[in-house]
C-alpha positions in Angstrom: 0.0 0.0 0.0 1.1 3.6 -0.1 3.3 5.5 -2.5 6.9 4.8 -3.1 9.7 3.4 -5.1 12.5 1.1 -4.4 15.3 -0.4 -6.5 17.3 -3.5 -5.9 19.9 -6.1 -6.5 21.0 -8.3 -3.7 23.2 -9.5 -0.9 23.0 -12.2 1.7 20.6 -11.1 4.5 20.1 -7.5 5.4 22.4 -4.5 5.3 25.8 -3.5 6.5 27.4 -0.2 6.7 24.0 1.6 6.8 23.5 5.0 8.3 21.4 5.0 11.4 17.8 6.3 11.1 16.9 9.0 13.6 13.3 7.7 13.6 11.9 11.2 13.2 8.3 11.7 12.0 6.7 15.1 11.3 3.3 13.8 12.3 1.8 14.8 9.0 -1.0 12.9 7.2 1.4 11.6 4.5 0.9 7.9 4.1 4.5 7.1 5.0 7.5 8.7 6.7 10.0 11.0 5.1 12.8 8.7 6.2 11.6 5.9 3.9 13.7 7.3 1.1 16.2 6.1 -1.4 19.3 7.9 -0.1 20.8 5.4 2.3 23.1 2.8 0.9 25.6 0.4 2.2 27.6 -2.7 1.5 27.7 -6.1 3.0 25.8 -9.4 3.2 23.6 -11.0 5.7 23.4 -13.4 8.6 24.5 -13.4 12.2 27.6 -11.7 13.6 30.9 -12.8 12.2 34.1 -13.5 14.2 35.1 -9.8 14.1 32.1 -8.6 16.0 30.5 -7.0 12.9 27.4 -8.0 11.1 26.9 -9.1 7.5 30.1 -7.8 6.0 30.7 -10.1 3.0 32.3 -12.8 5.1 30.8 -16.2 5.8 28.5 -16.0 8.8 28.5 -19.7 9.7 30.5 -22.9 8.9 30.0 -26.6 9.2 27.5 -29.0 7.6 24.1 -30.2 8.4 21.2 -31.9 6.5 17.5 -31.6 6.7 15.5 -34.7 5.9 12.0 -34.4 4.4 10.0 -33.9 1.2 12.1 -31.3 -0.6 10.3 -28.9 -3.0 12.8 -28.5 -5.9 12.4 -26.9 -9.4 12.3 -30.4 -10.9 9.8 -31.9 -8.5 9.4 -33.3 -5.0 12.5 -35.2 -3.7 12.1 -37.4 -0.6 15.5 -37.2 0.9 18.1 -34.8 2.4 19.1 -31.3 1.6 22.7 -30.7 2.7 23.9 -27.3 3.9 27.6 -26.4 3.9 28.1 -23.0 5.6 25.4 -20.7 4.3 24.7 -22.6 1.0 23.0 -25.6 -0.3 25.6 -28.2 -1.1 23.5 -31.2 -2.1 20.0 -32.5 -2.6 20.2 -36.3 -2.3 18.0 -39.4 -1.8 20.5 -41.3 0.3 21.5 -40.4 3.8 24.7 -38.3 4.2 27.2 -39.0 6.9 29.6 -36.9 9.0 27.2 -34.2 9.9 24.1 -33.3 12.0 20.9 -34.6 10.4 17.5 -33.3 11.4 14.6 -35.4 10.3 11.8 -32.8 9.9 9.2 -35.3 8.8 7.8 -32.4 6.8 7.9 -30.5 3.5 10.9 -28.4 2.9 10.2 -25.3 0.8 12.4 -22.3 -0.2 12.0 -19.4 2.2 9.2 -17.2 1.2 10.0 -13.8 -0.3 7.6 -10.9 0.5 7.7 -8.5 -2.4 6.2 -5.5 -0.6 5.6 -4.2 2.9 5.9 -1.3 5.3 7.4 -3.2 8.2 7.6 -0.4 10.8 3.7 -0.1 10.7 3.2 -3.8 11.4 2.6 -3.3 15.2 -0.7 -1.5 14.3 -3.8 -3.7 13.9 -6.3 -3.6 11.0 -7.5 0.0 10.5 -11.1 0.1 9.2 -11.4 3.5 7.7 -15.2 3.2 7.2 -15.3 3.3 3.5 -13.5 2.3 0.3 -11.5 4.7 -1.9 -10.7 5.2 -5.6 -6.9 5.8 -5.2 -4.1 6.0 -2.8 -4.1 9.8 -2.6 -7.5 9.8 -0.8 -7.3 7.6 2.4 -4.3 9.3 4.0 -6.5 12.4 4.5 -9.2 10.5 6.4 -9.6 11.4 10.0 -9.7 7.7 11.0 -6.4 7.1 9.2 -4.7 9.7 11.5 -6.4 8.2 14.6 -5.9 4.5 13.8 -2.6 4.5 11.9 -0.5 7.7 12.2 -1.2 8.4 15.9 0.0 5.0 17.1 2.9 5.1 14.7 3.9 8.5 16.0 3.5 7.5 19.6 5.9 4.5 19.1 8.4 6.8 17.3 8.1 9.5 20.0 8.8 6.9 22.6 12.1 6.0 20.9 10.8 2.5 20.0 11.3 2.5 16.2 13.8 -0.3 16.5 11.4 -2.3 18.6 8.6 -1.7 16.0 10.8 -2.9 13.2 12.0 -6.0 15.0 8.4 -6.8 15.9 7.3 -6.3 12.3 10.1 -8.5 10.9 9.3 -11.3 13.4 5.7 -11.3 12.2 7.0 -12.1 8.8 9.6 -14.6 10.0 7.1 -16.8 11.9 5.2 -17.2 8.6 8.2 -18.5 6.8 9.3 -15.2 5.2 13.0 -15.1 4.8 13.2 -11.9 2.7 11.0 -8.8 2.7 10.8 -5.4 1.1 10.0 -2.4 3.1 12.2 -2.2 6.2 13.8 1.3 6.6 17.5 1.1 6.7 18.7 1.3 10.3 21.4 -0.1 12.5 19.0 -2.1 14.6 17.2 -4.5 12.3 20.0 -6.1 10.3 19.8 -9.4 12.1 16.4 -10.8 11.1 15.0 -11.4 7.6 16.7 -10.2 4.5 15.7 -6.7 3.5 15.2 -6.6 -0.2 15.8 -2.9 -0.8 19.0 -3.0 1.2 22.3 -4.6 0.3 22.3 -8.4 -0.2 24.9 -11.0 -1.3 27.8 -8.4 -1.4 25.9 -6.2 -3.8 24.2 -2.9 -3.2 21.9 -1.6 -5.9 19.0 -0.7 -3.7 17.0 2.5 -3.4 13.6 3.5 -2.1 11.4 6.5 -2.7 7.9 7.2 -1.5 7.0 10.1 -3.6 4.0 9.9 -5.9 5.0 9.1 -9.5 4.0 12.5 -10.9 6.8 14.0 -8.7 9.5 11.8 -10.0 10.7 14.5 -12.4 11.2 17.1 -9.6 14.7 18.4 -9.0 15.3 19.3 -5.4 18.1 21.6 -4.4 19.7 21.4 -7.9 20.0 17.6 -7.7 19.0 15.4 -10.6 15.3 14.3 -10.4 14.6 10.8 -9.2 13.7 9.7 -12.7 16.9 11.0 -14.1 19.0 9.5 -11.4 17.3 6.1 -11.8 17.9 6.2 -15.6 21.6 7.1 -15.0 22.1 4.3 -12.5 20.5 1.8 -14.8 22.7 2.9 -17.6 25.7 2.7 -15.3 24.8 -0.9 -14.3 24.0 0.2 -10.7 20.5 -1.1 -10.6 18.9 -4.4 -11.2 15.3 -3.6 -10.2 13.4 -0.4 -9.6 10.1 -0.9 -7.8 7.4 1.8 -7.8 3.9 1.9 -6.3 2.0 2.2 -9.6 -1.8 2.4 -10.1 -2.7 1.8 -6.5 -6.4 2.4 -6.9 -9.1 1.7 -9.3 -9.9 5.0 -11.1 -8.4 7.0 -13.9 -6.1 8.8 -11.5 -4.5 5.5 -10.5 -4.3 4.2 -14.1 -2.7 7.4 -15.4 0.4 6.7 -13.2 1.6 4.4 -16.0 1.4 7.4 -18.4 3.9 9.2 -16.1 6.2 6.1 -16.0 6.3 6.2 -19.8 6.7 10.0 -19.9 9.7 10.0 -17.6 11.3 7.1 -19.4 11.0 4.6 -16.5 9.3 2.0 -18.6 12.4 -0.2 -18.2 13.1 -4.0 -17.7 14.2 -3.1 -14.2 10.8 -1.7 -13.3 8.9 -3.4 -10.5 5.3 -2.2 -10.2 3.7 -2.6 -6.8 -0.1 -3.0 -6.9 -1.1 -2.1 -10.5 -4.7 -2.5 -9.4 -5.9 0.2 -11.8 -4.3 -1.2 -14.9 -6.4 -2.2 -17.9 -5.1 -4.8 -20.4 -3.4 -2.0 -22.3 -1.1 -1.1 -19.4 -0.4 -4.8 -18.6 0.6 -5.3 -22.2 2.7 -2.1 -22.4 4.6 -2.9 -19.1 5.1 -6.6 -20.2 6.5 -5.5 -23.5 9.3 -3.6 -21.8 10.0 -6.5 -19.4 8.6 -4.9 -16.3 7.5 -7.0 -13.2 4.7 -6.8 -10.7 4.0 -7.2 -7.0 0.4 -8.1 -6.1 -1.2 -7.3 -2.6 -4.8 -8.5 -2.9 -5.9 -8.1 0.8 -4.8 -4.4 1.0 -6.4 -3.7 -2.4 -9.7 -5.2 -1.5 -9.9 -3.5 1.9 -9.0 -0.1 0.6 -10.6 -0.2 -2.9 -12.9 -3.1 -3.0 -11.1 -4.5 -6.1 -7.6 -5.8 -6.9 -5.3 -6.2 -9.8 -6.3 -8.5 -12.7 -3.5 -10.9 -12.2 -4.6 -13.4 -14.9 -4.6 -10.7 -17.5 -1.2 -9.5 -16.2 0.2 -13.0 -16.6 -1.3 -13.5 -20.0 0.4 -10.4 -21.1 3.7 -11.8 -19.9 4.3 -10.1 -16.6 6.3 -11.9 -13.9 4.1 -11.6 -10.8 5.0 -11.9 -7.1 3.0 -11.4 -3.9 3.3 -8.9 -1.1 1.6 -8.7 2.3 1.8 -4.9 2.4 1.3 -3.8 6.0 -0.8 -4.7 9.0 -3.2 -1.7 8.9 -4.7 -3.1 5.6 -2.9 -6.3 4.8 -2.0 -9.8 6.1 0.3 -10.6 9.0 2.7 -12.4 6.6 2.8 -14.3 3.3 1.4 -17.4 4.8 -1.9 -15.6 5.3 -1.7 -13.5 2.1 -1.4 -16.8 0.1 -4.8 -17.7 1.4 -6.3 -14.4 0.3 -4.7 -14.9 -3.2 -6.2 -18.4 -3.2 -9.7 -17.2 -2.5 -9.5 -14.4 -5.0 -8.3 -16.9 -7.6 -11.1 -19.4 -6.8 -14.1 -17.1 -6.5 -13.2 -14.2 -8.8 -11.2 -15.9 -11.5 -12.6 -19.4 -11.5 -9.3 -20.9 -10.4 -7.5 -19.7 -13.6 -4.3 -19.5 -11.7 -2.8 -22.8 -10.6 -1.5 -23.7 -7.2 1.9 -23.8 -8.7 1.4 -20.1 -9.9 0.6 -19.1 -6.3 3.6 -20.8 -4.8 5.8 -19.3 -7.5 4.5 -15.8 -6.5 6.3 -16.2 -3.1 9.4 -18.1 -4.2 11.0 -18.1 -7.6 8.9 -15.3 -9.2 9.6 -13.0 -6.3 13.3 -13.8 -6.6 13.2 -12.9 -10.3 11.2 -9.7 -9.6 14.0 -8.5 -7.3 16.8 -9.9 -9.5 17.8 -12.3 -6.7 17.1 -15.6 -8.4 20.8 -16.4 -8.6 20.8 -16.6 -4.8 17.4 -17.5 -3.5 13.9 -18.5 -4.6 14.5 -22.3 -5.1 16.2 -25.2 -3.4 19.2 -25.7 -5.7 22.9 -26.4 -5.2 24.8 -23.2 -4.8 21.9 -21.1 -3.5 21.6 -19.8 0.0 20.0 -22.1 2.6 16.8 -20.2 3.2 14.2 -22.8 4.1 10.6 -23.0 5.4 9.6 -26.4 6.7 5.9 -27.3 7.0 4.2 -30.2 8.8 3.3 -33.0 6.5 -0.5 -33.3 6.2 -2.4 -36.4 7.3 -3.5 -37.1 3.8 -0.9 -38.3 1.3 -3.0 -37.1 -1.6 -2.4 -33.4 -0.9 -0.1 -31.7 -3.4 3.0 -30.0 -2.0 1.7 -26.6 -3.4 -1.5 -27.1 -1.4 0.5 -28.0 1.7 2.0 -24.6 1.6 -1.1 -22.7 0.6 -3.2 -24.3 3.4 -0.5 -24.1 6.1 -1.2 -22.1 9.2 1.3 -20.8 11.8 1.2 -23.9 13.9 2.3 -25.9 10.9 5.6 -24.0 10.6 8.3 -26.4 11.9 11.5 -24.5 11.0 12.7 -21.3 9.3 16.3 -20.9 8.3 18.2 -18.0 6.7 21.6 -18.7 5.3 21.4 -21.9 7.2 20.8 -20.1 10.4 17.9 -21.6 12.3 15.8 -18.6 13.6 12.3 -20.1 14.3 10.8 -23.5 14.7 10.4 -26.6 16.9 12.8 -26.2 19.8 14.3 -29.6 19.2 15.3 -28.6 15.7 16.9 -25.4 16.9 18.7 -27.3 19.6 20.0 -29.8 17.0 21.2 -26.9 14.9 23.3 -25.3 17.6 20.9 -22.9 19.1 20.7 -24.2 22.6 20.2 -21.3 25.0 20.0 -18.8 22.1 16.2 -18.6 21.8 13.0 -17.7 23.5 9.8 -19.9 23.6 6.6 -18.6 22.0 3.1 -20.1 21.7 2.3 -20.7 18.0 -1.5 -21.2 18.2 -1.3 -24.1 20.6 2.2 -25.5 19.8 5.5 -24.5 21.3 8.0 -22.8 19.1 11.5 -21.4 19.6 12.5 -18.0 18.2 15.9 -16.4 18.0 15.8 -12.6 17.9 19.2 -11.6 19.3 22.5 -10.6 17.8 25.8 -10.0 19.7 27.5 -7.9 16.9 28.7 -4.5 18.2 27.4 -2.7 15.2 23.8 -3.7 15.7 22.0 -1.4 18.1 19.7 -3.2 20.5 20.9 -6.5 19.1 20.7 -8.2 22.5 17.2 -7.1 23.1 14.8 -10.1 23.6 11.3 -10.5 22.3 9.7 -10.2 25.7 11.4 -6.8 26.2 10.3 -5.7 22.7 6.7 -6.6 23.3 6.5 -5.1 26.8 7.9 -1.8 25.6 5.6 -1.6 22.6 2.5 -2.6 24.6 3.2 0.3 27.0 2.8 2.7 24.1 0.4 0.8 21.8 -2.0 -1.4 23.9 -3.5 -2.7 20.7 -0.2 -4.2 19.6 -0.5 -6.9 16.9 0.6 -10.4 18.0 3.8 -11.8 16.7 1.8 -14.8 15.6 -1.7 -14.3 14.2 -3.6 -17.5 14.6 -6.5 -16.4 12.4 -6.7 -14.0 9.5 -9.7 -11.9 10.6 -8.5 -9.2 8.3 -9.6 -11.3 5.3 -13.2 -11.1 6.3 -13.1 -7.4 6.7 -11.5 -7.0 3.3 -14.1 -9.2 1.6 -17.0 -7.3 3.1 -19.1 -5.7 0.3 -17.2 -7.5 -2.4 -18.1 -10.7 -4.4 -15.9 -12.5 -1.9 -18.0 -11.7 1.2 -18.8 -14.9 3.1 -16.3 -17.0 1.1 
């Protein structure tokens, strides 16, 4: 949701060398903060602290081998066997037992970690905000009195209390427990570089990431004599500095929203690197024009339905040739994480589009398609030798006839058995984290009736508040925002609210 632009390439898991964010907020009715900009850059990779006490600085973050046993979801089909991890990367996928390493029998389905193509993470401590009506475009709802009361006021209260780091950590944990291992939309700060990969920040020893939340018509503005955003993007693309440029485009359902594509073309941003977030207002003509230049798309159905009563015509987008991924957007109008957003996408597909998308399409939206959208498919998005060991393990269903895609789409929080990033076990069954070297380095959390372990701490000196535990994060946020969202949402009540008054009501 909202207005903005980000560009990207990749690195291993978050950002290094970033400038601290002062957490300031002017309290205005703008949808998003001025500090969500495209000026902060850095270099590094991702993972836990290295031996020098720094964090994600293009050095291996872990060593040693282990193997996970289960049903492995690979590009060539389901493999019942073992995926071997050496250091941070996948070394083997095999159907005979390896030796000489720790082996964890998950008895579950092993998927690539999920990639959330769009979010506004620092707002994810705020519950669903029912603004009382639907809108035509994204420039309308930020002026609603209820938006200020339900969204900006709690956001500003947390910021004023000096708890922006806590809010960001809380937001990323809500993503992590749903199997998300990479997400777009975390402002670059020194306090959150230890959780999920931040797509618009440096990854895998590369830094081609920018973010901008201006409306598209303002992309040609020159401020203080500097090149306009449009001109700077085109120059960076020409210089090989950008692999993807994501812009909130056509967030809405009226001509005002649709016309944003006209500005994209006018400013010369109709590029192969372009990533369009939302595109809800597109007609077939815009889908075809954007596909013709090799652009990509991020779809956020729940937020679209809640705010506008309609969502992007994804089957038409795909028929035109667009690569589509999925984004959970933010808690005030979106899902808690991709695990829930997949269920929204599934219902939209079933009841609005007569199941014209396959289950495979939906799973691709949160794995390989998302990696391609963000130009990260060399590193993540599938379980293949040489890629980073980002995994989501889901309980095996009782029925053997269920397809692996349906296992993922239907999974709920209690079904998440393990989440790893670069081979680092961060969430899951305590016995799995113990086996993978995390004894004493996690907290226990209730996952809708089952016990799970979650590791939220980092000892690196260059990560502020890195030693802060989840219990402390939650207690501080609750003191300022008594309506704090839970880290683990057991039900997706937001879906019912978004469907109200649409053809999906009651579905």
